[in-house]
C-alpha positions as CSV (number, residue, x, y, z in Angstrom):
1,X,0.0,0.0,0.0
2,X,1.3,3.4,-0.9
3,X,0.4,6.9,0.4
4,X,0.0,10.4,-0.7
5,X,3.5,11.0,0.7
6,X,4.9,8.5,-1.8
7,X,3.2,10.5,-4.7
8,X,4.7,13.8,-3.5
9,X,8.1,12.2,-2.7
10,X,8.3,10.8,-6.2
11,X,6.7,13.6,-8.3
12,X,6.6,16.7,-6.0
13,X,10.0,18.3,-6.9
14,X,9.3,17.6,-10.6
15,X,6.0,19.4,-10.3
16,X,7.6,22.4,-8.5
17,X,10.3,22.7,-11.1
18,X,7.8,22.7,-14.0
19,X,4.9,24.7,-12.6
20,X,4.3,28.0,-10.8
21,X,3.2,26.9,-7.3
22,X,1.7,29.3,-4.7
23,X,3.3,29.6,-1.3
24,X,0.7,27.5,0.6
25,X,1.0,24.8,-2.1
26,X,4.8,24.7,-1.7
27,X,4.3,24.4,2.1
28,X,1.8,21.6,1.7
29,X,4.0,19.6,-0.7
30,X,7.1,19.9,1.5
31,X,5.1,19.1,4.7
32,X,3.5,16.0,3.3
33,X,6.8,14.8,1.9
34,X,8.6,15.2,5.3
35,X,5.8,14.1,7.6
36,X,6.9,11.5,10.2
37,X,10.4,11.3,8.7
38,X,13.8,12.2,10.0
39,X,13.6,15.5,8.2
40,X,11.3,16.8,11.0
41,X,13.2,15.3,13.8
42,X,11.7,13.2,16.6
43,X,12.6,11.3,19.7
44,X,13.6,7.9,21.0
45,X,11.7,6.1,23.8
46,X,13.2,3.4,25.9
47,X,11.3,0.6,27.9
48,X,12.0,0.8,31.6
49,X,11.9,-3.0,31.9
50,X,13.6,-4.6,28.9
51,X,15.5,-1.6,27.4
52,X,13.8,-1.8,24.0
53,X,14.0,1.3,21.9
54,X,11.3,3.0,19.8
55,X,11.9,5.8,17.3
56,X,9.0,8.3,16.7
57,X,9.4,11.0,14.1
58,X,7.4,14.3,14.3
59,X,4.3,15.0,12.3
60,X,4.1,18.0,10.0
61,X,0.7,19.1,11.4
62,X,-0.2,20.6,8.0
63,X,-4.0,20.6,7.5
64,X,-3.6,19.2,4.0
65,X,-1.7,16.1,5.2
66,X,-3.9,13.0,5.4
67,X,-1.8,11.6,8.3
68,X,-2.4,14.6,10.5
69,X,-5.6,16.2,12.0
70,X,-7.3,13.1,13.5
71,X,-6.9,14.3,17.0
72,X,-8.3,17.7,16.2
73,X,-11.2,16.0,14.3
74,X,-12.1,13.8,17.2
75,X,-11.8,16.7,19.7
76,X,-14.1,18.7,17.4
77,X,-16.7,15.9,17.4
78,X,-16.6,15.7,21.2
79,X,-17.0,19.4,21.6
80,X,-19.9,19.7,19.2
81,X,-21.8,16.8,20.8
82,X,-21.8,18.8,24.1
83,X,-23.7,21.6,22.3
84,X,-26.5,19.5,20.8
85,X,-30.1,20.4,21.7
86,X,-33.1,18.0,21.8
87,X,-34.4,19.0,18.4
88,X,-34.0,17.6,14.8
89,X,-30.8,18.8,13.0
90,X,-30.9,19.7,9.3
91,X,-28.0,19.3,6.9
92,X,-27.9,22.0,4.1
93,X,-25.5,22.6,1.3
94,X,-25.0,25.9,-0.5
95,X,-23.3,25.7,-3.9
96,X,-22.3,28.3,-6.6
97,X,-22.4,28.1,-10.4
98,X,-19.3,26.8,-12.1
99,X,-18.9,30.1,-14.0
100,X,-17.5,31.5,-10.8
101,X,-14.7,28.9,-10.5
102,X,-12.1,31.1,-12.1
103,X,-12.8,33.9,-9.6
104,X,-12.7,31.5,-6.7
105,X,-9.3,30.1,-7.7
106,X,-7.8,33.6,-8.2
107,X,-9.4,35.2,-5.1
108,X,-9.7,32.3,-2.7
109,X,-9.7,34.4,0.5
110,X,-12.2,36.9,-0.8
111,X,-14.6,34.5,-2.6
112,X,-14.7,31.9,0.1
113,X,-15.5,34.7,2.6
114,X,-18.3,35.9,0.4
115,X,-19.7,32.4,0.2
116,X,-19.7,32.2,4.0
117,X,-21.2,35.6,4.4
118,X,-24.0,35.2,1.9
119,X,-25.1,31.7,3.0
120,X,-25.0,32.5,6.8
121,X,-26.9,35.8,6.3
122,X,-29.5,34.0,4.2
123,X,-30.2,31.4,6.9
124,X,-30.2,33.9,9.8
125,X,-32.4,36.4,8.1
126,X,-35.0,34.0,6.8
127,X,-35.1,32.1,10.2
128,X,-36.0,35.4,11.9
129,X,-38.9,35.9,9.6
130,X,-42.2,35.0,11.3
131,X,-43.4,33.3,8.1
132,X,-40.8,30.6,8.7
133,X,-39.7,30.4,12.3
134,X,-39.3,33.8,13.8
135,X,-36.3,33.0,15.9
136,X,-32.5,33.3,16.0
137,X,-31.0,30.0,15.1
138,X,-27.5,28.6,15.4
139,X,-25.5,27.5,12.3
140,X,-22.3,25.5,11.9
141,X,-20.7,25.8,8.5
142,X,-17.8,23.9,6.9
143,X,-16.1,24.9,3.6
144,X,-15.6,22.1,1.1
145,X,-14.0,22.7,-2.3
146,X,-13.6,19.3,-4.0
147,X,-15.5,16.6,-5.8
148,X,-14.8,12.9,-5.6
149,X,-12.5,13.1,-8.6
150,X,-10.6,16.1,-7.1
151,X,-12.4,18.6,-9.4
152,X,-13.0,22.1,-8.1
153,X,-16.4,22.5,-6.6
154,X,-16.7,25.2,-3.9
155,X,-19.6,24.8,-1.5
156,X,-20.4,25.0,2.2
157,X,-22.0,22.3,4.4
158,X,-24.2,23.5,7.2
159,X,-25.9,21.9,10.2
160,X,-28.9,23.8,11.6
161,X,-30.9,22.9,14.7
162,X,-34.7,22.8,14.2
163,X,-35.4,25.7,16.5
164,X,-34.0,28.9,18.1
165,X,-34.4,31.7,20.6
166,X,-37.4,34.0,20.2
167,X,-36.6,37.7,19.6
168,X,-37.2,38.4,23.3
169,X,-34.9,35.6,24.3
170,X,-37.6,34.3,26.7
171,X,-38.6,31.1,24.9
172,X,-37.3,28.5,22.6
173,X,-39.2,28.1,19.4
174,X,-39.2,24.7,17.8
175,X,-39.5,24.2,14.0
176,X,-41.6,21.6,12.1
177,X,-40.1,18.2,11.4
178,X,-39.4,19.3,7.9
179,X,-36.9,22.1,7.3
180,X,-38.7,25.4,8.1
181,X,-37.4,27.5,5.1
182,X,-38.4,26.4,1.5
183,X,-35.2,25.5,-0.5
184,X,-36.5,27.7,-3.4
185,X,-36.6,30.7,-1.1
186,X,-33.1,29.9,0.3
187,X,-31.6,29.7,-3.2
188,X,-33.1,32.9,-4.4
189,X,-32.0,35.0,-1.4
190,X,-28.6,33.4,-1.4
191,X,-28.1,34.2,-5.0
192,X,-29.1,37.8,-4.5
193,X,-26.9,38.3,-1.5
194,X,-23.8,36.7,-3.0
195,X,-24.1,38.7,-6.3
196,X,-24.7,41.9,-4.3
197,X,-21.4,41.4,-2.4
198,X,-19.6,40.3,-5.6
199,X,-20.6,43.6,-7.3
200,X,-19.5,45.5,-4.3
201,X,-16.1,43.8,-4.4
202,X,-15.8,44.7,-8.1
203,X,-16.6,48.4,-7.6
204,X,-14.3,48.5,-4.5
205,X,-11.5,47.2,-6.9
206,X,-11.0,44.0,-4.9
207,X,-11.1,41.8,-8.0
208,X,-8.2,41.3,-10.4
209,X,-9.0,39.4,-13.5
210,X,-6.6,37.0,-15.1
211,X,-6.7,34.1,-17.6
212,X,-10.2,32.9,-18.5
213,X,-11.8,35.6,-16.4
214,X,-9.9,38.5,-18.2
215,X,-13.1,39.2,-20.3
216,X,-14.9,40.3,-17.1
217,X,-12.3,42.9,-16.2
218,X,-14.3,45.8,-17.7
219,X,-17.6,46.9,-16.4
220,X,-19.7,45.8,-19.3
221,X,-18.2,42.3,-19.3
222,X,-18.6,42.0,-15.5
223,X,-22.2,43.1,-15.6
224,X,-22.8,40.6,-18.4
225,X,-21.5,37.9,-16.1
226,X,-23.7,39.1,-13.2
227,X,-26.8,39.1,-15.5
228,X,-26.1,35.5,-16.6
229,X,-25.7,34.4,-13.0
230,X,-29.0,36.0,-12.1
231,X,-30.6,33.9,-14.8
232,X,-29.0,30.7,-13.5
233,X,-30.7,28.6,-10.8
234,X,-28.4,28.4,-7.8
235,X,-28.5,25.0,-6.0
236,X,-29.2,24.8,-2.3
237,X,-30.5,21.5,-1.0
238,X,-31.5,20.1,2.4
239,X,-31.2,16.5,3.5
240,X,-33.6,14.8,5.8
241,X,-32.8,15.1,9.6
242,X,-30.8,12.2,11.1
243,X,-32.8,9.9,13.3
244,X,-30.1,10.2,16.0
245,X,-29.0,13.8,16.6
246,X,-25.4,13.1,17.3
247,X,-25.0,11.4,13.9
248,X,-25.2,14.8,12.1
249,X,-22.0,15.9,13.9
250,X,-20.2,12.7,12.9
251,X,-21.4,13.2,9.4
252,X,-20.2,16.8,9.2
253,X,-16.8,15.7,10.6
254,X,-16.1,14.1,7.3
255,X,-15.6,17.6,5.9
256,X,-14.1,19.5,8.9
257,X,-10.5,18.3,9.1
258,X,-10.4,16.4,5.8
259,X,-7.9,16.9,3.0
260,X,-8.8,16.5,-0.7
261,X,-8.0,12.7,-0.8
262,X,-7.1,10.2,1.9
263,X,-4.5,7.4,1.6
264,X,-7.2,4.6,1.6
265,X,-8.5,5.9,-1.8
266,X,-5.2,5.5,-3.5
267,X,-4.9,2.3,-5.6
268,X,-1.6,2.3,-7.6
269,X,1.2,4.5,-8.9
270,X,3.4,4.1,-12.0
271,X,6.3,6.1,-13.4
272,X,3.9,8.7,-14.7
273,X,0.3,8.1,-13.3
274,X,-1.7,7.8,-10.1
275,X,-4.9,5.7,-9.8
276,X,-7.5,6.3,-7.1
277,X,-11.0,5.3,-6.2
278,X,-13.9,7.8,-6.5
279,X,-17.6,7.6,-6.1
280,X,-19.6,8.6,-9.2
281,X,-22.7,10.3,-7.8
282,X,-24.2,10.6,-11.3
283,X,-24.1,6.8,-11.8
284,X,-26.0,5.6,-8.7
285,X,-23.0,6.3,-6.4
286,X,-20.9,3.5,-7.9
287,X,-17.3,3.2,-6.9
288,X,-14.9,3.6,-9.9
289,X,-11.3,4.0,-10.6
290,X,-9.7,7.1,-12.1
291,X,-6.1,7.3,-13.5
292,X,-4.5,10.7,-13.9
293,X,-1.1,11.8,-15.0
294,X,0.9,12.4,-11.8
295,X,1.3,16.1,-12.6
296,X,-2.4,16.5,-13.1
297,X,-3.1,14.6,-9.9
298,X,-0.9,17.0,-7.9
299,X,-2.4,20.1,-9.8
300,X,-5.9,19.0,-8.8
301,X,-4.8,18.4,-5.2
302,X,-3.3,21.8,-4.9
303,X,-6.5,23.5,-6.1
304,X,-7.9,22.7,-2.6
305,X,-5.1,24.1,-0.5
306,X,-6.6,27.1,1.4
307,X,-4.9,30.4,2.1
308,X,-2.8,30.5,5.3
309,X,-5.0,31.1,8.4
310,X,-8.3,30.8,6.6
311,X,-11.0,29.4,8.9
312,X,-12.9,26.7,7.1
313,X,-15.2,26.0,10.0
314,X,-17.4,28.9,11.2
315,X,-20.2,29.4,13.6
316,X,-23.2,31.8,13.6
317,X,-26.2,32.8,15.6
318,X,-26.3,31.4,19.1
319,X,-23.4,29.0,18.2
320,X,-21.0,31.9,17.4
321,X,-18.1,32.3,19.7
322,X,-19.5,35.4,21.4
323,X,-22.9,33.8,22.0
324,X,-22.0,30.3,22.9
325,X,-21.6,31.0,26.6
326,X,-24.7,33.1,26.9
327,X,-27.4,32.3,24.3
328,X,-26.6,28.6,23.9
329,X,-26.7,28.2,27.7
330,X,-30.1,29.9,27.6
331,X,-31.3,27.4,24.9
332,X,-30.2,24.6,27.3
333,X,-32.2,26.0,30.1
334,X,-35.3,26.6,28.0
335,X,-35.2,23.1,26.6
336,X,-34.3,21.6,30.0
337,X,-31.2,20.1,28.5
338,X,-28.4,19.2,31.0
339,X,-25.1,21.0,30.3
340,X,-22.5,18.4,29.4
341,X,-18.9,19.1,30.4
342,X,-16.3,19.1,27.6
343,X,-13.7,16.3,27.6
344,X,-10.1,16.8,26.6
345,X,-8.9,14.1,24.2
346,X,-5.2,13.1,24.1
347,X,-3.3,11.2,21.3
348,X,-2.9,8.2,23.6
349,X,-6.7,8.0,24.2
350,X,-7.4,8.4,20.5
351,X,-5.0,5.6,19.4
352,X,-6.4,3.3,22.1
353,X,-9.9,4.1,20.9
354,X,-9.2,3.5,17.2
355,X,-6.7,0.6,17.3
356,X,-7.2,-0.8,20.8
357,X,-3.4,-0.6,21.3
358,X,-2.0,1.2,24.4
359,X,1.0,3.0,23.0
360,X,2.4,3.6,26.6
361,X,3.0,-0.1,27.0
362,X,6.0,-1.9,25.5
363,X,4.7,-4.7,23.2
364,X,7.7,-6.9,24.0
365,X,7.5,-7.1,27.8
366,X,4.6,-5.1,28.9
367,X,6.7,-2.5,30.6
368,X,6.2,1.3,30.2
369,X,8.0,3.6,27.8
370,X,10.1,6.4,29.3
371,X,9.7,9.7,27.4
372,X,11.8,11.4,26.3
373,X,15.0,9.3,26.3
374,X,16.7,11.2,23.5
375,X,15.8,14.0,21.1
376,X,16.5,13.5,17.4
377,X,17.4,16.8,15.5
378,X,15.7,17.5,12.2
379,X,17.8,16.1,9.3
380,X,19.6,18.7,7.1
């Protein structure tokens, strides 16, 4: 079995030499190549009973690395489960037309921020409307930019509780079992908000047009694009609530700390190609194989490397950071839900949970490892 690290170790430098790679892409390639190798240094543990030695190399901790992030993901799941209310939770997805892909790729920070802003404002505004719910809701949003074949497909996944605080804050208003805002209304309002902010960005000179989007650089070309987008149906869809509330958090965790492709989907590698599994949603969700030129595989992977410091998980309404300790607690009281304490997860507990192996015990004699016996400096 081979890993993404093997792909980058074999083809990464060749790709860098023959392509212009943005800074975050370079960091991701180098981090994945060096993850858990002597390049990053490490330590040696010794068993206090039999004297056995164990070498452990440091992780890169890059969010695009498929080996890293599991601890953060499991901690995120535990934290979100303590915030669940006794109401149905809905899973929504906001997508944008493919005509905007060029602008998203050339203005990632701006366009992704507009996507979050337009979709969150749409949900919060319509939920406050008495025609639908008349309450302030909480929203958890996660950015996702890839399809199963590594194609570029920017969208946000949202989980929304079926209820919220009344405007006075004195009562908790529960929604119907079905989602309380019609999808048609959501898509129309979302489209209007997103295009309003996009036009504002244009007139504030925040957009720079290159390549395929160069034809939109003048006002007439840009307004022609906006007009065509107004005539396009924007897709917002809502999935049925999960029968067990906590399942929605576990489902959303697939997107929270995930990179574009995991090692278990990689099948084979030759001197010039990479083959991987993907699910074809247009063909009854069948699992298929796709073979790409190695340079194309890396190019597609790097499309999904986010700008440095960009927050791909965001919270709104009574789940926002400033409201979580006040309004969320009020929701707990009004729904008579006990407040659950948060649990701190450690790497040892996670490994024991996943593999059943206690890494603090020597497999040879059952003794305990002494840490840290010796530090290994980074190679080079």
